[in-house]
All heavy atoms as an XYZ file, in Angstrom:
765
protein
N     -12.571     -5.448    -17.903
C     -12.116     -6.090    -16.591
C     -10.908     -6.938    -16.865
O     -10.914     -8.160    -16.581
C     -13.267     -6.911    -16.134
C     -14.246     -6.120    -15.282
S     -14.059     -6.514    -13.525
C     -15.768     -6.945    -13.087
N      -9.890     -6.402    -17.386
C      -8.694     -7.178    -17.663
C      -7.786     -7.384    -16.497
O      -6.771     -8.025    -16.573
N      -8.197     -6.881    -15.321
C      -7.303     -6.966    -14.133
C      -7.539     -8.374    -13.511
O      -8.468     -8.825    -13.412
C      -7.738     -5.985    -13.127
C      -7.119     -4.531    -13.407
C      -7.358     -3.702    -12.209
C      -7.214     -2.265    -12.679
N      -7.798     -1.357    -11.640
N      -6.279     -8.835    -13.100
C      -6.390    -10.234    -12.432
C      -6.698     -9.920    -10.955
O      -5.995     -9.129    -10.336
C      -4.973    -10.880    -12.606
C      -5.033    -12.336    -12.209
C      -3.796    -12.993    -12.688
C      -2.834    -13.127    -11.587
N      -1.584    -13.650    -11.991
N      -7.597    -10.556    -10.414
C      -8.002    -10.392     -9.024
C      -7.012    -11.103     -8.056
O      -6.409    -12.026     -8.574
C      -9.376    -10.835     -8.830
C     -10.444    -10.153     -9.481
C     -10.725     -8.749     -8.872
C     -11.666     -8.009     -9.791
N     -11.167     -6.687    -10.151
N      -6.961    -10.532     -6.863
C      -6.136    -11.319     -5.923
C      -4.782    -10.784     -5.708
O      -4.244    -10.688     -4.626
N      -4.033    -10.329     -6.750
C      -2.690     -9.834     -6.620
C      -2.695     -8.371     -6.177
O      -3.414     -7.539     -6.767
C      -1.996    -10.001     -7.963
C      -0.536     -9.668     -7.866
C       0.256    -10.081     -9.140
C       1.612     -9.678     -9.207
N       2.165     -8.844     -8.186
N      -1.990     -8.108     -5.208
C      -1.916     -6.745     -4.706
C      -1.197     -5.898     -5.665
O      -0.091     -6.229     -6.244
C      -1.128     -6.718     -3.379
C      -1.035     -5.277     -2.769
C      -2.156     -4.595     -2.264
C       0.138     -4.599     -2.821
C      -2.113     -3.390     -1.800
C       0.248     -3.265     -2.344
C      -0.854     -2.700     -1.796
N      -1.767     -4.690     -6.026
C      -1.210     -3.781     -7.008
C      -1.298     -2.372     -6.530
O      -2.445     -1.766     -6.726
C      -1.876     -4.069     -8.321
C      -1.297     -3.147     -9.408
O      -0.177     -2.554     -9.265
O      -1.995     -2.955    -10.479
N      -0.284     -1.779     -5.875
C      -0.421     -0.470     -5.427
C      -0.706      0.544     -6.585
O      -1.522      1.465     -6.400
C       0.915      0.043     -4.699
C       0.910      1.368     -4.066
C      -0.194      1.495     -3.013
C       2.263      1.685     -3.426
N      -0.064      0.397     -7.740
C      -0.297      1.228     -8.817
C      -1.848      1.218     -9.220
O      -2.396      2.224     -9.579
C       0.558      0.852     -9.994
O       1.911      0.845     -9.582
C       0.418      1.669    -11.254
N      -2.386     -0.034     -9.259
C      -3.749     -0.175     -9.599
C      -4.666      0.605     -8.682
O      -5.625      1.216     -9.026
N      -4.384      0.496     -7.355
C      -5.164      1.176     -6.314
C      -5.062      2.735     -6.541
O      -6.120      3.405     -6.265
C      -4.694      0.773     -4.957
C      -4.965     -0.588     -4.515
C      -4.417     -0.895     -3.113
C      -6.470     -0.878     -4.486
N      -3.936      3.241     -6.893
C      -3.851      4.683     -7.136
C      -4.634      5.106     -8.423
O      -5.347      6.011     -8.353
C      -2.285      5.070     -7.400
C      -2.226      6.521     -7.681
C      -1.563      4.845     -6.052
N      -4.525      4.277     -9.493
C      -5.197      4.570    -10.717
C      -6.745      4.465    -10.471
O      -7.539      5.196    -11.039
C      -4.855      3.591    -11.819
C      -3.552      3.886    -12.425
N      -3.412      5.018    -13.178
C      -2.320      3.216    -12.345
C      -2.083      5.065    -13.596
N      -1.452      3.994    -13.031
N      -7.185      3.607     -9.518
C      -8.619      3.584     -9.215
C      -9.079      4.617     -8.243
O     -10.240      4.640     -7.947
C      -8.984      2.176     -8.600
C      -8.804      1.007     -9.623
O      -8.799      1.342    -10.785
O      -8.788     -0.091     -9.342
N      -8.092      5.354     -7.753
C      -8.495      6.472     -6.874
C      -8.666      6.051     -5.355
O      -9.168      6.781     -4.562
N      -8.296      4.839     -5.045
C      -8.408      4.224     -3.688
C      -7.389      4.811     -2.760
O      -7.593      5.219     -1.677
C      -8.338      2.710     -3.798
C      -8.492      2.179     -2.303
C      -9.503      2.229     -4.583
N      -6.192      5.009     -3.400
C      -5.052      5.619     -2.645
C      -4.474      6.671     -3.586
O      -4.600      6.540     -4.726
C      -3.914      4.454     -2.428
C      -4.546      3.565     -1.314
C      -2.548      5.136     -1.920
C      -3.578      2.349     -1.017
N      -4.058      7.736     -2.934
C      -3.674      8.949     -3.668
C      -2.112      9.126     -3.770
O      -1.430      8.702     -2.755
C      -4.258     10.163     -3.171
C      -5.782     10.154     -3.415
C      -6.381     11.443     -2.859
C      -7.924     11.469     -3.011
N      -8.587     10.303     -3.016
N      -1.607      9.566     -4.907
C      -0.196      9.964     -5.002
C       0.111     10.949     -3.869
O      -0.705     11.896     -3.621
C       0.143     10.493     -6.345
C       1.570     10.755     -6.487
C       1.918     11.248     -7.900
O       1.092     11.403     -8.773
O       3.095     11.557     -8.078
N       1.278     10.760     -3.149
C       1.619     11.644     -2.069
C       0.972     11.363     -0.638
O       1.300     11.941      0.279
N       0.122     10.364     -0.676
C      -0.584      9.935      0.536
C       0.369      9.275      1.476
O       1.266      8.461      1.046
C      -1.785      9.001      0.231
C      -2.635      8.655      1.402
C      -3.879      7.962      1.048
O      -4.210      7.770     -0.154
N      -4.666      7.495      2.045
N       0.206      9.508      2.783
C       1.002      8.815      3.800
C       0.345      7.587      4.258
O      -0.868      7.570      4.500
C       1.180      9.743      5.049
C       2.295     10.813      4.969
C       2.422     11.433      6.291
C       3.510     12.549      6.259
N       3.610     13.216      7.530
N       1.110      6.479      4.367
C       0.563      5.193      4.858
C       1.361      5.002      6.209
O       2.610      5.059      6.115
C       0.770      4.110      3.940
C      -0.012      4.264      2.569
C       0.363      3.184      1.602
C      -1.503      4.437      2.758
N       0.719      4.610      7.234
C       1.370      4.542      8.553
C       1.491      3.075      9.018
O       0.578      2.325      8.790
C       0.562      5.226      9.619
C       0.387      6.732      9.368
C      -0.503      7.231      8.604
C       1.395      7.652      9.888
C      -0.622      8.620      8.341
C       1.330      8.877      9.641
C       0.330      9.509      8.887
N       2.520      2.692      9.631
C       2.745      1.254     10.203
C       1.814      1.226     11.328
O       1.742      2.012     12.238
C       4.154      1.137     10.557
C       4.487     -0.269     11.122
C       4.194     -1.362     10.347
C       5.109     -0.405     12.229
C       4.541     -2.643     10.902
C       5.395     -1.654     12.880
C       5.108     -2.793     12.023
N       0.887      0.151     11.304
C      -0.137      0.085     12.367
C       0.337      0.021     13.726
O      -0.129      0.563     14.688
C      -1.121     -1.065     12.130
C      -2.007     -0.788     10.853
C      -0.457     -2.462     12.001
N       1.579     -0.659     13.995
C       1.994     -0.815     15.392
C       2.883      0.364     15.849
O       3.146      0.532     17.006
C       2.992     -2.080     15.421
O       2.282     -3.224     14.959
N       3.274      1.202     14.934
C       4.053      2.457     15.366
C       3.865      3.509     14.242
O       4.655      3.539     13.226
C       5.562      2.044     15.448
C       6.443      3.192     15.821
O       5.916      4.345     15.941
O       7.630      2.974     16.004
N       2.962      4.396     14.419
C       2.599      5.476     13.492
C       3.669      6.345     13.099
O       3.592      7.087     12.132
C       1.405      6.075     13.979
C       0.856      5.333     15.140
C       1.911      4.458     15.568
N       4.767      6.312     13.983
C       5.898      7.209     13.698
C       6.654      6.704     12.378
O       7.474      7.362     11.850
C       6.906      7.267     14.887
O       7.579      6.153     15.113
N       6.346      5.410     12.073
C       6.990      4.747     10.905
C       5.968      4.881      9.773
O       4.900      4.426      9.967
C       7.286      3.361     11.165
C       8.372      3.092     12.128
C       8.650      1.686     12.320
C       9.813      1.360     13.416
N       9.930     -0.024     13.610
N       6.285      5.639      8.720
C       5.334      5.797      7.687
C       6.099      5.933      6.343
O       7.202      6.186      6.333
C       4.450      7.037      7.973
C       5.214      8.367      7.849
C       5.443      8.979      6.586
C       5.763      8.935      8.995
C       6.152     10.190      6.529
C       6.513     10.091      8.967
C       6.656     10.694      7.675
N       5.283      5.757      5.276
C       5.922      5.918      3.915
C       4.913      6.739      3.132
O       3.807      6.975      3.490
C       6.087      4.515      3.312
S       4.450      3.545      3.181
N       5.396      7.252      1.990
C       4.621      8.097      1.140
C       4.512      7.541     -0.187
O       5.506      7.077     -0.802
C       5.227      9.550      1.010
C       5.234     10.152      2.454
C       4.439     10.387      0.103
C       6.034     11.487      2.728
N       3.395      7.388     -0.730
C       3.055      6.763     -2.143
C       3.584      7.735     -3.081
O       3.200      8.944     -3.156
C       1.541      6.549     -2.199
C       1.215      5.991     -3.685
C       1.098      5.610     -1.122
N       4.415      7.241     -3.972
C       5.157      8.134     -4.983
C       5.186      7.435     -6.378
O       5.407      6.313     -6.483
C       6.594      8.331     -4.465
O       6.589      8.776     -3.114
C       7.262      9.464     -5.354
N       4.922      8.269     -7.344
C       4.980      7.774     -8.811
C       6.497      7.672     -9.227
O       7.266      8.649     -9.001
C       4.251      8.772     -9.688
C       3.994      8.263    -11.076
C       3.183      9.227    -11.879
C       2.481      8.500    -13.005
N       1.573      9.471    -13.577
N       6.759      6.531     -9.814
C       8.115      6.394    -10.289
C       8.183      6.726    -11.819
O       7.235      6.954    -12.455
C       8.424      4.781    -10.215
C       8.336      4.271     -8.843
C       9.214      5.048     -7.846
O      10.445      5.068     -8.009
N       8.658      5.688     -6.824
N       9.443      6.894    -12.198
C       9.603      7.287    -13.620
C       8.864      6.341    -14.626
O       8.527      6.746    -15.767
C      11.192      7.263    -13.838
C      11.722      7.442    -12.495
C      10.749      6.819    -11.576
N       8.691      5.087    -14.337
C       8.121      4.185    -15.150
C       6.536      4.180    -15.084
O       5.796      3.338    -15.583
C       8.602      2.721    -15.008
C       8.244      2.139    -13.687
O       7.665      2.765    -12.721
N       8.631      0.952    -13.390
N       5.992      5.205    -14.278
C       4.663      5.313    -13.994
C       4.049      4.342    -12.992
O       2.795      4.297    -12.799
C       3.816      5.455    -15.360
C       4.342      6.449    -16.203
N       4.155      7.827    -15.883
C       5.017      6.316    -17.380
C       4.796      8.456    -16.954
N       5.221      7.597    -17.854
N       4.784      3.564    -12.480
C       4.388      2.625    -11.363
C       4.421      3.429    -10.085
O       5.167      4.347     -9.931
C       5.233      1.380    -11.297
C       4.899      0.325    -12.375
C       5.697     -0.949    -12.042
O       5.856     -1.271    -10.881
O       5.926     -1.614    -13.038
N       3.669      2.938     -9.108
C       3.751      3.565     -7.730
C       4.355      2.742     -6.826
O       4.207      1.557     -6.749
C       2.245      3.890     -7.316
C       1.784      5.119     -8.038
C       1.076      5.002     -9.191
C       1.899      6.367     -7.462
C       0.664      6.133     -9.886
C       1.464      7.477     -8.200
C       0.762      7.354     -9.370
N       5.294      3.271     -6.005
C       5.984      2.675     -4.940
C       5.852      3.526     -3.710
O       5.194      4.520     -3.702
C       7.429      2.347     -5.246
C       7.563      1.286     -6.427
C       8.841      0.738     -6.369
C       8.840     -0.484     -7.384
N      10.056     -1.215     -7.439
N       6.534      3.210     -2.605
C       6.551      4.031     -1.473
C       7.963      4.553     -1.202
O       8.953      3.784     -1.484
C       5.934      3.273     -0.212
C       4.478      2.983     -0.482
C       6.666      2.095      0.185
N       7.974      5.743     -0.468
C       9.190      6.305     -0.227
C       9.307      6.430      1.341
O       8.336      6.916      1.961
C       9.323      7.708     -0.753
C      10.692      8.403     -0.301
C       9.601      7.611     -2.380
N      10.418      5.863      1.917
C      10.625      5.950      3.381
C      11.850      6.805      3.457
O      12.948      6.379      3.107
C      10.835      4.545      3.970
C      10.967      4.587      5.426
C       9.575      3.621      3.509
N      11.729      7.981      4.098
C      12.916      8.851      4.169
C      13.292      9.247      2.762
O      12.565      9.777      1.950
N      14.402      8.823      2.297
C      14.964      9.074      0.939
C      14.943      7.859      0.125
O      15.388      7.808     -1.135
C      16.309      9.756      0.990
C      16.265     11.130      1.569
C      17.617     11.809      1.370
C      17.762     13.099      2.007
N      16.705     13.940      2.315
N      14.507      6.680      0.732
C      14.578      5.409      0.004
C      13.295      5.030     -0.621
O      12.213      5.024      0.054
C      14.986      4.373      1.041
C      15.294      2.993      0.507
C      15.387      1.876      1.544
O      15.501      2.251      2.815
O      15.365      0.680      1.139
N      13.330      4.642     -1.886
C      12.197      4.188     -2.616
C      12.124      2.623     -2.361
O      13.150      1.926     -2.676
C      12.244      4.449     -4.084
O      12.296      5.887     -4.231
C      11.085      4.040     -4.771
N      10.938      2.051     -2.051
C      10.890      0.603     -1.829
C       9.418      0.256     -2.038
O       8.569      0.992     -2.557
C      11.263      0.386     -0.310
O      11.382     -0.992     -0.089
C      10.364      0.927      0.648
N       9.142     -1.101     -1.864
C       7.857     -1.569     -1.993
C       7.152     -1.716     -0.575
O       7.857     -1.589      0.488
C       7.801     -3.086     -2.594
O       8.553     -3.893     -1.564
C       8.556     -3.089     -3.898
N       5.820     -1.762     -0.529
C       5.102     -1.900      0.620
C       5.646     -3.164      1.384
O       5.704     -3.077      2.606
C       3.612     -1.918      0.471
C       2.700     -1.433      1.656
C       3.060     -0.007      2.063
C       1.323     -1.458      1.237
N       5.792     -4.203      0.717
C       6.281     -5.441      1.423
C       7.671     -5.214      2.018
O       7.851     -5.697      3.110
C       6.299     -6.640      0.326
C       6.720     -7.910      1.032
N       8.013     -8.322      1.009
C       6.041     -8.782      1.678
C       8.089     -9.424      1.645
N       6.907     -9.807      2.111
N       8.610     -4.730      1.303
C       9.919     -4.486      1.745
C       9.900     -3.592      3.015
O      10.652     -3.795      3.963
C      10.869     -3.908      0.713
N       9.008     -2.604      3.038
C       8.861     -1.629      4.226
C       8.388     -2.398      5.344
O       8.748     -2.229      6.454
C       8.073     -0.469      3.787
C       7.999      0.670      4.959
C       9.189      0.935      5.628
C       6.883      1.272      5.127
C       9.078      1.876      6.677
C       6.813      2.211      6.234
C       7.894      2.474      6.916
N       7.444     -3.334      5.119
C       6.789     -4.130      6.211
C       7.945     -4.984      6.876
O       7.954     -5.074      8.096
C       5.626     -4.945      5.802
O       6.008     -6.032      4.987
N       8.742     -5.644      6.067
C       9.863     -6.359      6.551
C      10.780     -5.552      7.368
O      11.242     -5.924      8.562
C      10.647     -7.079      5.416
C      11.863     -7.739      5.909
C       9.777     -8.082      4.721
N      11.098     -4.312      6.940
C      11.917     -3.346      7.607
C      11.253     -3.014      9.025
O      11.964     -2.880     10.104
C      12.054     -2.113      6.791
C      13.079     -1.144      7.174
C      13.223      0.046      6.163
O      12.943     -0.101      4.949
N      13.371      1.135      6.636
N       9.940     -2.702      9.019
C       9.261     -2.380     10.318
C       9.215     -3.488     11.256
O       9.238     -3.323     12.501
C       7.862     -1.826      9.920
S       7.845     -0.206      9.146
N       8.941     -4.644     10.691
C       8.646     -5.802     11.619
C       9.940     -6.543     11.935
O       9.930     -7.330     12.916
C       7.754     -6.823     10.890
C       6.292     -6.402     10.634
C       5.610     -7.247      9.628
C       5.571     -6.554     11.973
N      10.952     -6.404     11.143
C      12.205     -7.084     11.430
C      12.203     -8.510     10.853
O      12.968     -9.431     11.182
N      11.116     -8.894     10.099
C      10.895    -10.179      9.528
C       9.893    -10.042      8.433
O       9.258     -9.085      8.291
C      10.441    -11.139     10.563
C       9.104    -10.772     11.183
S       8.569    -11.972     12.412
C       6.877    -11.869     12.283
N       9.680    -11.155      7.713
C       8.597    -11.194      6.781
C       7.259    -11.083      7.500
O       7.104    -11.757      8.515
C       8.612    -12.585      6.012
C       9.028    -12.373      4.557
O       9.054    -11.227      4.025
O       9.404    -13.394      3.827
N       6.267    -10.296      6.927
C       5.006    -10.210      7.722
C       4.379    -11.624      7.708
O       4.369    -12.390      6.718
C       4.293     -9.275      6.792
C       4.953     -9.216      5.466
C       6.392     -9.545      5.767
N       3.773    -11.880      8.826
C       3.041    -13.244      9.005
C       1.829    -13.287      8.154
O       1.368    -14.390      7.864
C       2.678    -13.209     10.513
C       2.781    -11.836     10.932
C       3.751    -11.156     10.052
N       1.260    -12.227      7.759
C       0.245    -12.214      6.778
C       0.534    -11.129      5.653
O       1.622    -10.765      5.604
C      -1.176    -12.068      7.401
C      -1.126    -10.871      8.392
O      -0.308     -9.996      8.396
O      -1.960    -10.950      9.468
N      -0.387    -10.764      4.881
C      -0.120     -9.763      3.760
C       0.402     -8.402      4.272
O      -0.158     -7.842      5.222
C      -1.334     -9.578      2.997
C      -1.135     -9.040      1.661
N      -0.697     -7.709      1.399
C      -0.947     -9.700      0.393
C      -0.440     -7.459      0.113
N      -0.579     -8.744     -0.448
N       1.363     -7.900      3.710
C       2.054     -6.620      4.034
C       1.065     -5.501      4.088
O       1.131     -4.590      4.920
C       3.174     -6.255      3.085
N      -0.005     -5.594      3.212
C      -0.974     -4.511      3.221
C      -1.777     -4.418      4.522
O      -2.379     -3.426      4.822
C      -1.900     -4.699      2.006
N      -1.783     -5.528      5.284
C      -2.485     -5.462      6.650
C      -1.774     -4.665      7.657
O      -2.297     -4.178      8.615
C      -2.771     -6.867      7.188
C      -3.795     -7.661      6.375
C      -3.939     -8.843      6.940
C      -5.024     -9.686      6.237
N      -5.341    -11.036      6.864
N      -0.550     -4.278      7.409
C       0.353     -3.624      8.358
C       0.397     -2.128      8.156
O       1.106     -1.453      8.871
C       1.764     -4.271      8.317
C       1.737     -5.652      8.815
C       1.594     -6.761      8.142
C       1.794     -6.016     10.232
N       1.619     -7.879      8.960
C       1.701     -7.498     10.177
C       1.930     -5.404     11.446
C       1.764     -8.112     11.354
C       1.989     -6.059     12.638
C       1.852     -7.458     12.471
N      -0.340     -1.573      7.150
C      -0.242     -0.189      6.900
C      -1.654      0.379      6.841
O      -2.572     -0.182      6.299
C       0.531      0.150      5.633
C       1.897     -0.332      5.842
C       2.306     -1.507      5.221
C       2.766      0.571      6.541
C       3.535     -1.925      5.453
C       4.074      0.060      6.675
C       4.514     -1.235      6.167
N      -1.898      1.588      7.419
C      -3.260      2.210      7.367
C      -3.065      3.691      6.885
O      -2.007      4.228      6.872
C      -3.811      2.196      8.783
C      -3.052      3.041      9.777
C      -3.818      3.299     11.059
N      -2.953      4.026     12.051
C      -2.845      5.267     11.910
N      -3.418      6.067     10.966
N      -2.109      5.974     12.792
N      -4.240      4.146      6.509
C      -4.365      5.630      5.989
C      -4.544      6.432      7.253
O      -4.683      6.027      8.344
C      -5.576      5.793      5.021
O      -6.676      5.546      5.918
C      -5.492      4.844      3.885
N      -4.494      7.782      6.984
C      -4.769      8.814      8.034
C      -6.116      8.530      8.792
O      -6.322      8.784      9.919
C      -4.880     10.131      7.496
C      -3.538     10.628      6.788
C      -3.492     10.269      5.264
O      -4.263      9.353      4.832
O      -2.841     10.932      4.545
N      -7.136      7.905      7.938
C      -8.417      7.634      8.514
C      -8.524      6.315      9.213
O      -9.550      6.010      9.764
C      -9.453      7.730      7.338
C      -9.565      9.039      6.722
C     -10.568      9.052      5.624
C     -10.651     10.396      4.974
N     -11.189     10.359      3.579
N      -7.423      5.580      9.270
C      -7.365      4.357     10.040
C      -7.750      3.085      9.205
O      -7.728      2.040      9.814
N      -8.073      3.219      7.962
C      -8.350      2.005      7.209
C      -7.048      1.383      6.734
O      -6.070      2.108      6.326
C      -9.146      2.402      5.892
C     -10.457      3.008      6.069
C     -11.003      3.785      4.821
O     -10.248      4.761      4.452
N     -11.906      3.296      4.242
N      -7.068      0.082      6.800
C      -5.822     -0.561      6.303
C      -5.781     -0.673      4.849
O      -6.795     -0.610      4.132
C      -5.593     -2.031      6.886
O      -6.641     -2.878      6.350
C      -5.586     -2.033      8.395
N      -4.557     -0.676      4.258
C      -4.424     -0.819      2.769
C      -5.140     -2.108      2.337
O      -5.731     -2.098      1.322
C      -2.921     -0.774      2.440
C      -2.729     -1.006      0.927
C      -2.300      0.560      2.817
N      -5.006     -3.165      3.205
C      -5.612     -4.401      2.768
C      -7.128     -4.293      2.633
O      -7.713     -4.723      1.826
C      -5.280     -5.459      3.928
C      -5.705     -6.922      3.645
C      -4.758     -7.637      2.934
C      -6.835     -7.355      4.099
C      -5.155     -9.007      2.655
C      -7.250     -8.649      3.853
C      -6.334     -9.515      3.167
O      -6.596    -10.812      2.854
N      -7.739     -3.541      3.580
C      -9.252     -3.322      3.543
C      -9.636     -2.573      2.240
O     -10.631     -2.869      1.637
C      -9.777     -2.555      4.886
C      -9.580     -3.304      6.089
C      -9.821     -2.455      7.370
O      -9.532     -1.212      7.380
O     -10.245     -2.939      8.300
N      -8.819     -1.490      1.990
C      -9.126     -0.687      0.728
C      -8.956     -1.506     -0.474
O      -9.790     -1.466     -1.254
C      -8.163      0.521      0.787
C      -8.367      1.499      1.819
C      -7.169      2.507      1.739
C      -9.625      2.270      1.719
N      -7.930     -2.425     -0.450
C      -7.705     -3.222     -1.665
C      -8.874     -4.174     -1.922
O      -9.403     -4.285     -2.985
C      -6.313     -3.968     -1.355
C      -6.066     -5.114     -2.243
C      -6.306     -5.247     -3.602
C      -5.346     -6.345     -1.947
N      -5.769     -6.456     -4.142
C      -5.210     -7.081     -3.122
C      -4.839     -6.838     -0.739
C      -4.705     -8.310     -3.126
C      -4.259     -7.982     -0.734
C      -4.150     -8.786     -1.918
N      -9.286     -4.840     -0.765
C     -10.375     -5.814     -0.954
C     -11.757     -5.166     -1.219
O     -12.588     -5.665     -2.002
C     -10.446     -6.738      0.225
C      -9.436     -7.792      0.116
N      -9.593     -8.898     -0.801
C      -8.158     -7.960      0.586
C      -8.448     -9.552     -0.786
N      -7.583     -9.017      0.058
N     -12.001     -3.954     -0.652
C     -13.179     -3.184     -1.007
C     -13.191     -2.813     -2.370
O     -14.245     -2.895     -3.012
C     -13.286     -2.019     -0.101
N     -12.014     -2.352     -2.916
C     -11.914     -2.034     -4.329
C     -12.065     -3.240     -5.240
O     -12.852     -3.178     -6.231
C     -10.557     -1.466     -4.607
C     -10.435     -0.792     -5.969
O     -11.215     -0.020     -6.369
N      -9.414     -1.171     -6.668
N     -11.563     -4.432     -4.919
C     -11.850     -5.577     -5.615
C     -13.303     -5.986     -5.707
O     -13.784     -6.357     -6.733
C     -11.111     -6.793     -5.006
C      -9.769     -7.049     -5.729
O      -9.431     -6.284     -6.597
O      -8.985     -8.025     -5.259
N     -14.027     -5.825     -4.629
C     -15.443     -6.171     -4.587
C     -16.205     -5.175     -5.391
O     -17.162     -5.680     -6.162
C     -15.938     -6.133     -3.094
C     -15.382     -7.115     -2.192
S     -15.991     -8.741     -2.816
C     -14.538     -9.650     -2.636
N     -15.851     -3.915     -5.362
C     -16.583     -2.893     -6.104
C     -16.377     -3.199     -7.740
O     -17.312     -3.027     -8.395
C     -16.034     -1.580     -5.790
N     -15.230     -3.673     -7.944
C     -14.971     -3.874     -9.420
C     -15.717     -5.200     -9.856
O     -16.113     -5.325    -11.026
C     -13.476     -4.068     -9.634
C     -12.741     -2.777     -9.762
C     -11.367     -2.887    -10.143
O     -10.873     -4.012    -10.435
O     -10.629     -1.761    -10.163
N     -15.812     -6.132     -8.918
C     -16.433     -7.447     -9.304
C     -17.947     -7.224     -9.347
O     -18.614     -8.013    -10.107
C     -16.124     -8.483     -8.189
N     -18.568     -6.271     -8.743
C     -19.993     -6.070     -8.741
C     -20.492     -5.551    -10.016
O     -19.763     -4.931    -10.783
C     -20.283     -5.076     -7.733
């Protein structure tokens, strides 16, 4: 259990199988805005929007036109409707148990 709890880590969520490489994440307020989880050359995971590689936080700023009022992970959901934030916290709880 060498992971530090609390810090959002997209790469960790992919490694834990919570989010999959190639998965689409949709902006909750406008599902036409989405990103795709993609592995980078350094083996970290980021998101691709169109042809641009970015972070989930940077994409939330782009979608909202400002810094998100709460965690960026709350602004994106999976195809099944779960927010990335919910998945992240459920995963933290499972690891803590």
